[in-house]
TORBA-837652 format. One record per residue: x, y, z of N, C-alpha, C in turn. Coordinates in nm, 2 decimals. Layout:
% residues N
+--------+--------+--------+--------+--------+--------+--------+--------+--------+
!    nxx !    nyy !    nzz !   caxx !   cayy !   cazz !    cxx !    cyy !    czz !
+--------+--------+--------+--------+--------+--------+--------+--------+--------+
!      X !      Y !      Z !      X !      Y !      Z !      X !      Y !      Z !
...
+--------+--------+--------+--------+--------+--------+--------+--------+--------+
//
This chain:
% residues 196
+--------+--------+--------+--------+--------+--------+--------+--------+--------+
!    nxx !    nyy !    nzz !   caxx !   cayy !   cazz !    cxx !    cyy !    czz !
+--------+--------+--------+--------+--------+--------+--------+--------+--------+
!  19.46 !  12.66 !   6.14 !  19.53 !  12.53 !   6.14 !  19.52 !  12.46 !   6.01 !
!  19.40 !  12.47 !   5.94 !  19.38 !  12.40 !   5.81 !  19.48 !  12.47 !   5.71 !
!  19.50 !  12.60 !   5.71 !  19.58 !  12.67 !   5.62 !  19.73 !  12.63 !   5.64 !
!  19.77 !  12.60 !   5.77 !  19.91 !  12.55 !   5.79 !  19.93 !  12.41 !   5.73 !
!  19.83 !  12.33 !   5.75 !  19.84 !  12.19 !   5.69 !  19.85 !  12.20 !   5.54 !
!  19.76 !  12.28 !   5.48 !  19.76 !  12.30 !   5.33 !  19.89 !  12.36 !   5.28 !
!  19.94 !  12.45 !   5.36 !  20.07 !  12.51 !   5.32 !  20.18 !  12.41 !   5.33 !
!  20.18 !  12.32 !   5.43 !  20.28 !  12.22 !   5.44 !  20.27 !  12.12 !   5.33 !
!  20.15 !  12.08 !   5.29 !  20.13 !  11.98 !   5.18 !  20.18 !  12.04 !   5.05 !
!  20.14 !  12.17 !   5.02 !  20.19 !  12.23 !   4.90 !  20.34 !  12.24 !   4.90 !
!  20.40 !  12.28 !   5.01 !  20.54 !  12.29 !   5.02 !  20.61 !  12.16 !   4.99 !
!  20.56 !  12.05 !   5.05 !  20.62 !  11.92 !   5.02 !  20.60 !  11.88 !   4.88 !
!  20.49 !  11.90 !   4.82 !  20.47 !  11.87 !   4.67 !  20.57 !  11.95 !   4.59 !
!  20.58 !  12.08 !   4.62 !  20.68 !  12.16 !   4.54 !  20.82 !  12.11 !   4.56 !
!  20.86 !  12.07 !   4.68 !  21.00 !  12.02 !   4.70 !  21.02 !  11.89 !   4.62 !
!  20.92 !  11.80 !   4.62 !  20.93 !  11.68 !   4.55 !  20.94 !  11.71 !   4.40 !
!  20.86 !  11.80 !   4.35 !  20.86 !  11.84 !   4.21 !  21.00 !  11.90 !   4.17 !
!  21.06 !  11.98 !   4.26 !  21.19 !  12.04 !   4.24 !  21.30 !  11.93 !   4.23 !
!  21.29 !  11.84 !   4.32 !  21.39 !  11.73 !   4.32 !  21.38 !  11.65 !   4.20 !
!  21.25 !  11.62 !   4.15 !  21.24 !  11.54 !   4.03 !  21.29 !  11.62 !   3.91 !
!  21.27 !  11.75 !   3.91 !  21.32 !  11.83 !   3.80 !  21.47 !  11.83 !   3.80 !
!  21.54 !  11.84 !   3.91 !  21.68 !  11.84 !   3.92 !  21.74 !  11.70 !   3.87 !
!  21.68 !  11.59 !   3.92 !  21.72 !  11.46 !   3.88 !  21.69 !  11.44 !   3.73 !
!  21.59 !  11.49 !   3.68 !  21.56 !  11.48 !   3.54 !  21.66 !  11.55 !   3.45 !
!  21.69 !  11.67 !   3.49 !  21.79 !  11.75 !   3.42 !  21.92 !  11.68 !   3.42 !
!  21.96 !  11.63 !   3.54 !  22.09 !  11.56 !   3.55 !  22.09 !  11.44 !   3.47 !
!  21.98 !  11.37 !   3.46 !  21.98 !  11.25 !   3.38 !  21.99 !  11.28 !   3.23 !
!  21.92 !  11.38 !   3.19 !  21.93 !  11.42 !   3.05 !  22.08 !  11.47 !   3.02 !
!  22.14 !  11.55 !   3.11 !  22.27 !  11.60 !   3.08 !  22.38 !  11.49 !   3.09 !
!  22.35 !  11.38 !   3.16 !  22.45 !  11.27 !   3.17 !  22.43 !  11.17 !   3.06 !
!  22.31 !  11.15 !   3.00 !  22.28 !  11.04 !   2.91 !  22.23 !  11.09 !   2.77 !
!  22.22 !  11.22 !   2.75 !  22.17 !  11.26 !   2.62 !  22.27 !  11.25 !   2.51 !
!  22.23 !  11.29 !   2.39 !  22.32 !  11.28 !   2.28 !  22.44 !  11.37 !   2.30 !
!  22.42 !  11.49 !   2.35 !  22.54 !  11.58 !   2.38 !  22.64 !  11.52 !   2.47 !
!  22.59 !  11.46 !   2.58 !  22.68 !  11.40 !   2.68 !  22.76 !  11.28 !   2.62 !
!  22.70 !  11.20 !   2.53 !  22.77 !  11.10 !   2.47 !  22.88 !  11.15 !   2.38 !
!  22.86 !  11.26 !   2.31 !  22.96 !  11.33 !   2.23 !  23.08 !  11.37 !   2.32 !
!  23.06 !  11.39 !   2.44 !  23.17 !  11.44 !   2.53 !  23.24 !  11.32 !   2.59 !
!  23.20 !  11.20 !   2.57 !  23.26 !  11.08 !   2.62 !  23.40 !  11.06 !   2.56 !
!  23.49 !  10.98 !   2.62 !  23.62 !  10.96 !   2.57 !  23.72 !  11.06 !   2.61 !
!  23.83 !  11.07 !   2.54 !  23.93 !  11.16 !   2.57 !  23.97 !  11.25 !   2.45 !
!  24.03 !  11.36 !   2.48 !  24.07 !  11.46 !   2.37 !  24.20 !  11.41 !   2.31 !
!  24.21 !  11.42 !   2.18 !  24.33 !  11.38 !   2.11 !  24.45 !  11.46 !   2.17 !
!  24.56 !  11.39 !   2.19 !  24.68 !  11.46 !   2.24 !  24.70 !  11.46 !   2.39 !
!  24.59 !  11.43 !   2.47 !  24.60 !  11.43 !   2.61 !  24.66 !  11.29 !   2.66 !
!  24.72 !  11.29 !   2.78 !  24.78 !  11.17 !   2.83 !  24.66 !  11.07 !   2.87 !
!  24.69 !  10.95 !   2.83 !  24.59 !  10.84 !   2.86 !  24.63 !  10.77 !   2.99 !
!  24.54 !  10.71 !   3.06 !  24.58 !  10.64 !   3.18 !  24.68 !  10.53 !   3.15 !
!  24.77 !  10.51 !   3.24 !  24.86 !  10.39 !   3.23 !  24.81 !  10.28 !   3.31 !
!  24.83 !  10.16 !   3.26 !  24.79 !  10.04 !   3.33 !  24.86 !   9.92 !   3.29 !
!  24.85 !   9.81 !   3.37 !  24.92 !   9.69 !   3.34 !  24.82 !   9.58 !   3.38 !
!  24.76 !   9.50 !   3.29 !  24.66 !   9.40 !   3.32 !  24.69 !   9.27 !   3.25 !
!  24.65 !   9.16 !   3.32 !  24.68 !   9.03 !   3.27 !  24.55 !   8.98 !   3.19 !
!  24.57 !   8.91 !   3.08 !  24.46 !   8.84 !   3.02 !  24.43 !   8.71 !   3.08 !
!  24.34 !   8.63 !   3.03 !  24.30 !   8.50 !   3.09 !  24.41 !   8.40 !   3.09 !
!  24.51 !   8.42 !   3.00 !  24.62 !   8.32 !   3.00 !  24.74 !   8.37 !   3.09 !
!  24.72 !   8.48 !   3.15 !  24.82 !   8.54 !   3.24 !  24.92 !   8.63 !   3.17 !
!  24.91 !   8.65 !   3.04 !  25.00 !   8.74 !   2.97 !  24.97 !   8.89 !   3.01 !
!  25.07 !   8.96 !   3.04 !  25.06 !   9.10 !   3.09 !  25.05 !   9.19 !   2.96 !
!  24.95 !   9.28 !   2.96 !  24.94 !   9.38 !   2.86 !  24.95 !   9.52 !   2.93 !
!  25.01 !   9.61 !   2.86 !  25.03 !   9.74 !   2.92 !  24.98 !   9.86 !   2.83 !
!  24.95 !   9.97 !   2.89 !  24.93 !  10.09 !   2.82 !  25.00 !  10.20 !   2.89 !
!  25.09 !  10.27 !   2.83 !  25.11 !  10.28 !   2.68 !  25.18 !  10.15 !   2.63 !
!  25.15 !  10.13 !   2.50 !  25.20 !  10.00 !   2.44 !  25.34 !  10.01 !   2.39 !
!  25.40 !   9.89 !   2.36 !  25.53 !   9.88 !   2.30 !  25.52 !   9.91 !   2.15 !
!  25.41 !   9.88 !   2.09 !  25.39 !   9.91 !   1.95 !  25.36 !  10.06 !   1.93 !
!  25.37 !  10.11 !   1.81 !  25.34 !  10.25 !   1.78 !  25.20 !  10.29 !   1.83 !
!  25.10 !  10.20 !   1.81 !  24.96 !  10.23 !   1.85 !  24.90 !  10.12 !   1.92 !
!  24.80 !  10.15 !   2.01 !  24.72 !  10.05 !   2.08 !  24.58 !  10.10 !   2.06 !
!  24.49 !  10.00 !   2.02 !  24.35 !  10.03 !   2.00 !  24.28 !   9.96 !   2.12 !
!  24.23 !  10.04 !   2.21 !  24.16 !   9.98 !   2.33 !  24.01 !   9.98 !   2.29 !
!  23.95 !   9.86 !   2.29 !  23.81 !   9.85 !   2.26 !  23.73 !   9.83 !   2.39 !
!  23.65 !   9.92 !   2.43 !  23.57 !   9.92 !   2.55 !  23.44 !   9.85 !   2.51 !
!  23.42 !   9.72 !   2.55 !  23.30 !   9.65 !   2.52 !  23.29 !   9.53 !   2.60 !
!  23.20 !   9.44 !   2.57 !  23.18 !   9.31 !   2.64 !  23.13 !   9.21 !   2.53 !
!  23.06 !   9.11 !   2.58 !  23.00 !   9.02 !   2.48 !  22.89 !   9.08 !   2.40 !
!  22.85 !   9.20 !   2.44 !  22.75 !   9.27 !   2.36 !  22.80 !   9.32 !   2.22 !
!  22.93 !   9.30 !   2.20 !  22.98 !   9.34 !   2.06 !  22.92 !   9.25 !   1.95 !
!  22.86 !   9.14 !   1.99 !  22.79 !   9.06 !   1.89 !  22.67 !   9.14 !   1.83 !
!  22.62 !   9.24 !   1.89 !  22.52 !   9.32 !   1.83 !  22.57 !   9.42 !   1.73 !
!  22.70 !   9.43 !   1.72 !  22.77 !   9.52 !   1.62 !  22.86 !   9.45 !   1.53 !
!  22.81 !   9.36 !   1.44 !  22.89 !   9.28 !   1.35 !  22.98 !   9.37 !   1.26 !
!  22.94 !   9.49 !   1.23 !  23.03 !   9.57 !   1.14 !  23.15 !   9.62 !   1.22 !
!  23.14 !   9.64 !   1.35 !  23.25 !   9.68 !   1.43 !  23.35 !   9.56 !   1.44 !
!  23.30 !   9.44 !   1.45 !  23.38 !   9.32 !   1.45 !  23.46 !   9.31 !   1.32 !
!  23.39 !   9.34 !   1.21 !  23.45 !   9.34 !   1.08 !  23.57 !   9.43 !   1.07 !
!  23.55 !   9.55 !   1.13 !  23.65 !   9.65 !   1.13 !  23.77 !   9.61 !   1.21 !
!  23.75 !   9.55 !   1.32 !  23.86 !   9.50 !   1.41 !  23.93 !   9.39 !   1.34 !
!  23.86 !   9.30 !   1.27 !  23.93 !   9.19 !   1.19 !  24.02 !   9.25 !   1.08 !
!  23.97 !   9.35 !   1.01 !  24.05 !   9.42 !   0.91 !  24.17 !   9.49 !   0.97 !
!  24.15 !   9.56 !   1.08 !  24.27 !   9.62 !   1.14 !  24.37 !   9.52 !   1.19 !
!  24.32 !   9.41 !   1.24 !  24.41 !   9.31 !   1.29 !  24.49 !   9.25 !   1.17 !
!  24.43 !   9.23 !   1.06 !  24.50 !   9.18 !   0.94 !  24.59 !   9.28 !   0.88 !
!  24.56 !   9.40 !   0.88 !  24.64 !   9.51 !   0.81 !  24.74 !   9.58 !   0.91 !
!  24.70 !   9.59 !   1.03 !  24.78 !   9.67 !   1.12 !  24.88 !   9.60 !   1.21 !
!  24.99 !   9.57 !   1.16 !  25.10 !   9.50 !   1.24 !  25.15 !   9.60 !   1.34 !
!  25.13 !   9.73 !   1.32 !  25.18 !   9.84 !   1.41 !  25.08 !   9.87 !   1.52 !
!  24.96 !   9.80 !   1.52 !  24.86 !   9.83 !   1.62 !  24.83 !   9.71 !   1.71 !
!  24.84 !   9.74 !   1.84 !  24.81 !   9.64 !   1.94 !  24.67 !   9.66 !   1.98 !
!  24.58 !   9.56 !   1.96 !  24.44 !   9.57 !   1.98 !  24.41 !   9.49 !   2.11 !
!  24.34 !   9.55 !   2.21 !  24.30 !   9.48 !   2.33 !  24.15 !   9.52 !   2.35 !
!  24.08 !   9.42 !   2.41 !  23.94 !   9.45 !   2.46 !  23.95 !   9.47 !   2.60 !
!  23.89 !   9.58 !   2.65 !  23.89 !   9.61 !   2.79 !  23.75 !   9.60 !   2.85 !
!  23.72 !   9.51 !   2.94 !  23.59 !   9.49 !   3.00 !  23.58 !   9.58 !   3.12 !
!  23.46 !   9.62 !   3.15 !  23.43 !   9.70 !   3.27 !  23.44 !   9.61 !   3.40 !
!  23.40 !   9.49 !   3.38 !  23.40 !   9.39 !   3.49 !  23.42 !   9.25 !   3.44 !
!  23.45 !   9.16 !   3.52 !  23.47 !   9.02 !   3.47 !  23.34 !   8.97 !   3.40 !
!  23.37 !   8.89 !   3.29 !  23.26 !   8.83 !   3.21 !  23.30 !   8.70 !   3.16 !
!  23.23 !   8.60 !   3.19 !  23.26 !   8.47 !   3.13 !  23.21 !   8.46 !   2.99 !
!  23.12 !   8.55 !   2.94 !  23.07 !   8.55 !   2.81 !  23.15 !   8.62 !   2.70 !
!  23.24 !   8.71 !   2.75 !  23.31 !   8.79 !   2.65 !  23.41 !   8.71 !   2.56 !
!  23.49 !   8.63 !   2.61 !  23.59 !   8.56 !   2.53 !  23.52 !   8.46 !   2.43 !
!  23.42 !   8.38 !   2.47 !  23.35 !   8.29 !   2.38 !  23.28 !   8.38 !   2.27 !
!  23.22 !   8.49 !   2.31 !  23.15 !   8.57 !   2.21 !  23.25 !   8.63 !   2.11 !
!  23.36 !   8.67 !   2.15 !  23.46 !   8.73 !   2.06 !  23.52 !   8.62 !   1.97 !
!  23.54 !   8.50 !   2.02 !  23.59 !   8.39 !   1.94 !  23.48 !   8.36 !   1.83 !
!  23.36 !   8.36 !   1.87 !  23.25 !   8.34 !   1.77 !  23.25 !   8.45 !   1.66 !
!  23.30 !   8.57 !   1.69 !  23.31 !   8.67 !   1.59 !  23.44 !   8.67 !   1.51 !
!  23.52 !   8.57 !   1.54 !  23.65 !   8.56 !   1.47 !  23.75 !   8.66 !   1.53 !
!  23.73 !   8.70 !   1.65 !  23.83 !   8.79 !   1.72 !  23.90 !   8.72 !   1.84 !
!  23.90 !   8.59 !   1.84 !  23.96 !   8.51 !   1.95 !  24.11 !   8.54 !   1.97 !
!  24.18 !   8.60 !   1.88 !  24.32 !   8.63 !   1.90 !  24.34 !   8.76 !   1.97 !
!  24.24 !   8.84 !   1.99 !  24.25 !   8.97 !   2.06 !  24.24 !   8.94 !   2.21 !
!  24.34 !   8.99 !   2.28 !  24.34 !   8.97 !   2.43 !  24.22 !   9.04 !   2.49 !
!  24.16 !   8.97 !   2.59 !  24.05 !   9.03 !   2.66 !  24.10 !   9.06 !   2.81 !
!  24.09 !   9.18 !   2.85 !  24.14 !   9.23 !   2.98 !  24.02 !   9.27 !   3.06 !
!  24.03 !   9.24 !   3.19 !  23.93 !   9.29 !   3.28 !  23.98 !   9.41 !   3.35 !
!  23.91 !   9.52 !   3.33 !  23.94 !   9.65 !   3.39 !  23.85 !   9.67 !   3.51 !
!  23.80 !   9.79 !   3.53 !  23.71 !   9.82 !   3.64 !  23.63 !   9.94 !   3.60 !
!  23.52 !   9.96 !   3.67 !  23.44 !  10.09 !   3.65 !  23.53 !  10.21 !   3.66 !
!  23.62 !  10.21 !   3.76 !  23.70 !  10.33 !   3.78 !  23.80 !  10.35 !   3.66 !
!  23.85 !  10.24 !   3.60 !  23.94 !  10.26 !   3.48 !  23.85 !  10.31 !   3.37 !
!  23.73 !  10.26 !   3.35 !  23.65 !  10.32 !   3.24 !  23.62 !  10.47 !   3.27 !
!  23.60 !  10.50 !   3.40 !  23.58 !  10.64 !   3.44 !  23.70 !  10.73 !   3.40 !
!  23.82 !  10.67 !   3.42 !  23.95 !  10.75 !   3.39 !  23.96 !  10.78 !   3.24 !
!  23.90 !  10.69 !   3.16 !  23.89 !  10.71 !   3.02 !  23.77 !  10.79 !   2.97 !
!  23.68 !  10.81 !   3.07 !  23.56 !  10.88 !   3.04 !  23.47 !  10.81 !   2.94 !
!  23.46 !  10.68 !   2.96 !  23.38 !  10.59 !   2.88 !  23.26 !  10.54 !   2.96 !
!  23.14 !  10.57 !   2.90 !  23.02 !  10.52 !   2.97 !  22.94 !  10.42 !   2.88 !
!  22.94 !  10.45 !   2.75 !  22.87 !  10.36 !   2.65 !  22.96 !  10.28 !   2.57 !
!  22.92 !  10.17 !   2.52 !  23.00 !  10.08 !   2.44 !  22.92 !  10.04 !   2.31 !
!  22.99 !  10.00 !   2.21 !  23.14 !   9.98 !   2.20 !  23.20 !  10.12 !   2.17 !
!  23.31 !  10.14 !   2.24 !  23.39 !  10.27 !   2.23 !  23.53 !  10.23 !   2.21 !
!  23.61 !  10.30 !   2.13 !  23.75 !  10.28 !   2.11 !  23.83 !  10.40 !   2.14 !
!  23.95 !  10.38 !   2.19 !  24.05 !  10.48 !   2.21 !  24.18 !  10.43 !   2.16 !
!  24.25 !  10.51 !   2.07 !  24.38 !  10.48 !   2.02 !  24.48 !  10.56 !   2.11 !
!  24.58 !  10.49 !   2.15 !  24.69 !  10.54 !   2.24 !  24.82 !  10.52 !   2.17 !
!  24.91 !  10.62 !   2.16 !  25.04 !  10.59 !   2.10 !  25.14 !  10.54 !   2.21 !
!  25.26 !  10.51 !   2.17 !  25.36 !  10.46 !   2.26 !  25.41 !  10.56 !   2.36 !
!  25.38 !  10.69 !   2.34 !  25.42 !  10.79 !   2.43 !  25.31 !  10.81 !   2.54 !
!  25.20 !  10.73 !   2.52 !  25.09 !  10.74 !   2.62 !  24.99 !  10.85 !   2.59 !
!  24.99 !  10.90 !   2.47 !  24.89 !  11.01 !   2.43 !  24.78 !  10.95 !   2.35 !
!  24.66 !  11.01 !   2.37 !  24.54 !  10.97 !   2.30 !  24.56 !  11.02 !   2.15 !
!  24.54 !  10.93 !   2.06 !  24.54 !  10.96 !   1.92 !  24.41 !  10.96 !   1.85 !
!  24.31 !  10.90 !   1.91 !  24.17 !  10.90 !   1.86 !  24.08 !  10.84 !   1.96 !
!  23.95 !  10.88 !   1.96 !  23.86 !  10.84 !   2.06 !  23.72 !  10.86 !   2.01 !
!  23.64 !  10.75 !   2.01 !  23.50 !  10.76 !   1.96 !  23.42 !  10.64 !   1.99 !
!  23.29 !  10.66 !   2.00 !  23.19 !  10.56 !   2.00 !  23.18 !  10.50 !   1.86 !
!  23.18 !  10.37 !   1.85 !  23.18 !  10.31 !   1.71 !  23.06 !  10.22 !   1.69 !
!  23.00 !  10.22 !   1.57 !  22.89 !  10.13 !   1.54 !  22.92 !  10.06 !   1.40 !
!  23.03 !  10.10 !   1.33 !  23.05 !  10.05 !   1.20 !  23.20 !  10.03 !   1.18 !
!  23.24 !   9.94 !   1.08 !  23.38 !   9.91 !   1.05 !  23.45 !  10.04 !   1.00 !
!  23.38 !  10.12 !   0.92 !  23.45 !  10.24 !   0.86 !  23.49 !  10.34 !   0.96 !
!  23.42 !  10.34 !   1.08 !  23.47 !  10.43 !   1.19 !  23.60 !  10.39 !   1.25 !
!  23.62 !  10.26 !   1.26 !  23.75 !  10.21 !   1.31 !  23.86 !  10.24 !   1.21 !
!  23.84 !  10.22 !   1.08 !  23.93 !  10.25 !   0.98 !  23.96 !  10.40 !   0.98 !
!  23.86 !  10.49 !   0.99 !  23.88 !  10.63 !   0.99 !  23.96 !  10.68 !   1.11 !
!  23.93 !  10.62 !   1.23 !  24.01 !  10.65 !   1.35 !  24.15 !  10.61 !   1.34 !
!  24.18 !  10.50 !   1.28 !  24.32 !  10.45 !   1.26 !  24.39 !  10.55 !   1.16 !
!  24.32 !  10.59 !   1.06 !  24.38 !  10.69 !   0.97 !  24.40 !  10.82 !   1.04 !
!  24.31 !  10.87 !   1.12 !  24.33 !  11.00 !   1.19 !  24.44 !  10.99 !   1.29 !
!  24.46 !  10.87 !   1.35 !  24.57 !  10.85 !   1.45 !  24.71 !  10.88 !   1.39 !
!  24.72 !  10.86 !   1.26 !  24.85 !  10.88 !   1.20 !  24.88 !  11.03 !   1.17 !
!  24.78 !  11.11 !   1.18 !  24.80 !  11.26 !   1.16 !  24.88 !  11.31 !   1.28 !
!  24.97 !  11.41 !   1.26 !  25.04 !  11.46 !   1.37 !  24.96 !  11.54 !   1.47 !
!  25.00 !  11.54 !   1.59 !  24.93 !  11.62 !   1.70 !  24.97 !  11.76 !   1.68 !
!  24.90 !  11.86 !   1.74 !  24.93 !  12.00 !   1.72 !  25.07 !  12.03 !   1.75 !
!  25.13 !  11.98 !   1.85 !  25.27 !  12.01 !   1.89 !  25.37 !  11.94 !   1.80 !
!  25.33 !  11.84 !   1.72 !  25.42 !  11.78 !   1.62 !  25.41 !  11.84 !   1.48 !
!  25.30 !  11.91 !   1.46 !  25.27 !  11.96 !   1.32 !  25.37 !  12.06 !   1.27 !
!  25.43 !  12.15 !   1.36 !  25.52 !  12.25 !   1.32 !  25.65 !  12.23 !   1.38 !
!  25.76 !  12.22 !   1.30 !  25.89 !  12.20 !   1.36 !  25.92 !  12.31 !   1.47 !
!  26.00 !  12.27 !   1.57 !  26.02 !  12.36 !   1.69 !  26.08 !  12.49 !   1.65 !
!  26.17 !  12.50 !   1.56 !  26.23 !  12.63 !   1.52 !  26.13 !  12.72 !   1.44 !
!  26.02 !  12.66 !   1.39 !  25.93 !  12.74 !   1.31 !  25.80 !  12.78 !   1.38 !
!  25.79 !  12.75 !   1.51 !  25.67 !  12.78 !   1.59 !  25.66 !  12.93 !   1.61 !
!  25.54 !  12.98 !   1.60 !  25.52 !  13.12 !   1.62 !  25.53 !  13.15 !   1.77 !
!  25.60 !  13.26 !   1.80 !  25.60 !  13.31 !   1.94 !  25.49 !  13.41 !   1.96 !
!  25.44 !  13.41 !   2.08 !  25.34 !  13.51 !   2.11 !  25.41 !  13.64 !   2.12 !
!  25.35 !  13.75 !   2.07 !  25.41 !  13.88 !   2.08 !  25.42 !  13.93 !   2.22 !
!  25.53 !  14.00 !   2.25 !  25.56 !  14.06 !   2.38 !  25.48 !  14.19 !   2.39 !
!  25.37 !  14.18 !   2.46 !  25.28 !  14.30 !   2.47 !  25.33 !  14.40 !   2.58 !
!  25.42 !  14.36 !   2.66 !  25.47 !  14.45 !   2.77 !  25.57 !  14.55 !   2.72 !
!  25.62 !  14.54 !   2.59 !  25.72 !  14.64 !   2.54 !  25.65 !  14.77 !   2.52 !
!  25.53 !  14.78 !   2.48 !  25.46 !  14.91 !   2.45 !  25.41 !  14.98 !   2.58 !
!  25.43 !  14.92 !   2.69 !  25.37 !  14.98 !   2.82 !  25.47 !  15.07 !   2.88 !
+--------+--------+--------+--------+--------+--------+--------+--------+--------+
//
């Protein structure tokens, strides 16, 4: 009888240890450095379409009417990244062809006043949802995704500095793989069935 109780206790302890190990591995795989590198979307893939109103009732859409849209995934916490705010101000001043919007995960009364304090009050603040963030594969902020007027991702990255925003804007102007080679000059895959 004592050995049955001891066996049960040991079995329960091992089951708990196994569960803790599984949850620990899952936590590391979801939040580690490698996982953060996988956040966002691959360049050239279709971005989610949406239509959202800002606090004044103006409707903003993605894909944009302008050639590019920079979607900034953040909240009032952007105040902790002043260099990112500098990069957004520079892009706003230089980039007449870029529509910049801030997309919140949930409603926040602090976001607009904080952005005004950073000199970004002219950038529309839109309230998205956790599911919209999920469709963009964004978990950590500040994160930016550039979308072109055809609805394709042109750049995607976690940002901490102004130069990252400038670099992403520069990379967004590079052609996508299917745009790089004129249609008549694309290489055709060889027909391997001819030799059979």
